[in-house]
C-alpha positions, 0 to 999 in steps of 0.5 A: 912862164916859157917866156918873159915879155919885153917892151922896148921904148920903140915898141911902146911908141909903135903901138901908141902910134898904131892906137892913134891911127886906129883912133883917127880912123874911127874919128874919120868915119864919123866926119864927112869932110875926112871920109870924102878925101879917103874915099877918093884914095880908096877908089884909086887902083894905084893907091890900093895896090900900094896899100897892100904892099905897105900893109905886108911891110907893117905886118912884118914890122909889128911881128918884130916889135913883140919882144920876149926873153925865152926861158932857160932850162934851169937846174932849180926848176923843181923849186919853181925858179925860172931863168930867162935868157939875156937875148931878146927875141921877137915873134918874127925871130920865132917864126924865122927860127930856121933862118936865124940859126942856120949860120955858115962860116962866111960868104956864100952866094945865093942858092949856092951849095958851096962857100964863096971862098977857098979853104984848106981842106984835109981829105981822108987820105991826109992830103990838104987841098985848096977848094970851095967846101960844102955849106953846112946848111945851104943845099946840104940835102943834095948829093951832087949839087952840080947835077941836082940843084937846078931840078930841085929848085924847079920842083920846090918852086912849083910846089911852093907856087901851087900852095901859094896859089891855093892859099890865095884862092881860098882867101880870095873866096873868103873876101868875096863871100864877105863882100857879097854878104855885106852887099846882100848880093849872090856870090857869083854876081859879086865875083863878076863885079870884082873881076870886071872892076865894077866895085867902088873899091878896086878889089880886083887890084888888091886881090891881084897884088895880094896874090902876087905877094902870097906866091912870092912869100910861099916861094921864099918860105919853101926855098929858104928852108933848103937854100940861102936864097939871098946868100950869106954875109961875112959871118955866115948870117942869112941875108934874107933874114937880115933884110926881113929884120931890117923892115922894122928899123926902116919903119921905126925911123919913118913913123916914130919921127913923126911923133917928134916932128908934129909937136914942134911943127905946130909952133908954126900955127902959133907963130901965124896966129899970134904974130908979133914976138911969138912969130919972131921967136919961132922964126928965129928958132927954126932959122937957126936950126936950119943953119946947122948941117943936119949930118953934123948935128946928128953925128954930134948927138949920136957921139954924145949918146955913145959916150953916155952909154960907155960911162953908164953901162949899168943902165943898159943891161942887154944889147937889145936895150942899147940898140933900141935906145940908140934907135930911139935917140936917132928918131928924136934927132931926125924929128928935131931936124926935120920939123922946120919945113912943115912949121914954115908951111903951117905958119904961112897957111895960118896967116891966111886962115886967121884973116878968114871970116869965120875966124874973125867971127869967132874972135868977135864973139869972144872965143878964146885963143885955144878954142880958135886954134883947136876948132878952126885953125888945126882942122884946116891945116891938117891936110898939110900935116898929113900930106907932108908926113906921108911924103916925108916917110920915104925920105926918112927911110932913105935917111937911115940908110945914108946915116948908117952908111956914114957911121952915125946911124943905128947901132951896128948890132941892129939889122938895118938896110943902112948897115947892110949897105955899109957892110957891102961897101968894102966887099964890092971891090973884092974879087970875086965881088960880093954883090947880094948884100947890096942887092938885097937891101936895094930891093927891099928898100926900093919896094917900100919907098916906091909903094910909099911914094905912090901911095903918098901921091894919091893922098896928096891929090885927094887932100889938096883943096886945089886938086879936090873934086867938087 
C-alpha cells in the first residue's frame, strides 16, 4: 500500500462522537418533542448562517483527523517489502502539501517577497552587504516585486473570485434543483421563493454565507500558491497553514471534553433523585473539586504526564503519538474540572422533577429506580445538558488558548492557536513588530467562537421550556 492508516486516540473519539451525533439526529427525527425545538433553530437566519461556518470548521477538522504514514521508496521493493515514514500526516496535510513544504528561513510579512530581517548577503563581486534577502517561495515568480506585486495580487484575486463565484452558482443551482424536486415545484418558482425568504428554512442566508466562504476559500487557495498570505513564523513555516491545522486542536478540546464531562455530570441526577447519603457524597465531591484552582490541577496533571513520557519513551514511538496523548489527557483533565457546574444544575432540576405527578405515579406502580431515571428524568433534563454543552464549547476553545499560553496546554509540537499566541508573545516587543501570528490566531479563533456563541444562543432559546413557543 502507498500508505499505512494510523488511528490516534483522539481520531477514534472524534469519529465516535460523530457517530453519536448521527444517532441522535436519527432518533430526533422520529420523536416530535425533539424535532420541534430543532425546527425552531432551523428557522433562525442567524443560526443557519452560523451553522454553515461551523460545518466548514468541522469539515477541516475531520480531514485533519484522517491520519496515515506514507510509504518510503525502498531498495527492497522487489521483495514486496514496504517501509513507512515515521511522520504521521493527515488528508489535510496532503491537500495543503505546497503550504507545508514551502518553508522559508525565518519571519516574513504577509504577501512579502523579502525576508523580515536583514542578513549578510555576498554579491557577485565578492562584497558583503546587509539587506533583506528575497524569499525562496513567497513572490519568487516576480522579477521586480516592488513594481509587479500589486498588479499580480489584483489579477490573481479577480481570477480567484471568478472561479469561486462559478463554483458557488453551480452548487447553489444544484441545491435549488434538489429542493424543487423534493417539493415537486418548478425550478424558477423554488428559486424565487428561496431568494425572497419564503421557505421554512432560510436557505437564502445559507447560500449567501456559503457563497462568501467559497469566495474567501478560492481567494486563499489562489493567493497562497504564490505568496505567504499570512506571513511566516520564526522557523519559516507558513502561518496560514498553522492556523488551518490549529482548527482540529480547538475542535478536539471543545468536543471531546463533553465525552468526559457527561458521565460525571449525570451524578447530579443521581444526587437529586436518591437524596440522602448519595446526595451528600456527590455534593462533597464536586465541592472539594471546586475548591482546587483549575489551572493548578491541570498543570500538575500535565507535569505528571510529561514525567511519565520521559520515563517510558518506548511507549511513544512517534512525535504525533506523544502529542496526541497529551491532547487527550488535556481533554480528560478539562472534563474532570468542568463537570461540577452542570452537575449542580441537574441536581436542582431532578429535585423538582422527582416530585412531579408522573414520577410519583411510576413509583407507586412499582417501577424500578433505573427505569424511572432512564425514562422520566434523563429525557426531561437533556435540554439543560444540551444547552450547557453548546454554550461551554466556546469556553473550552478559549481555555486551550489560555493554557497553551501559560505553558500547560497542548504539546509544543501540536499546532494550536494557543501555541501561536504563545509564540507571538515575545515577538510583539521586537522592532519591527511581528504581528501576523497573533492576528491569524485571533481571526480564526474569533470566527469559530463567535459562530458557536450565536448558534448556541438560538439553541438555548429553542430548548428552554420557559422561552419555548406554545
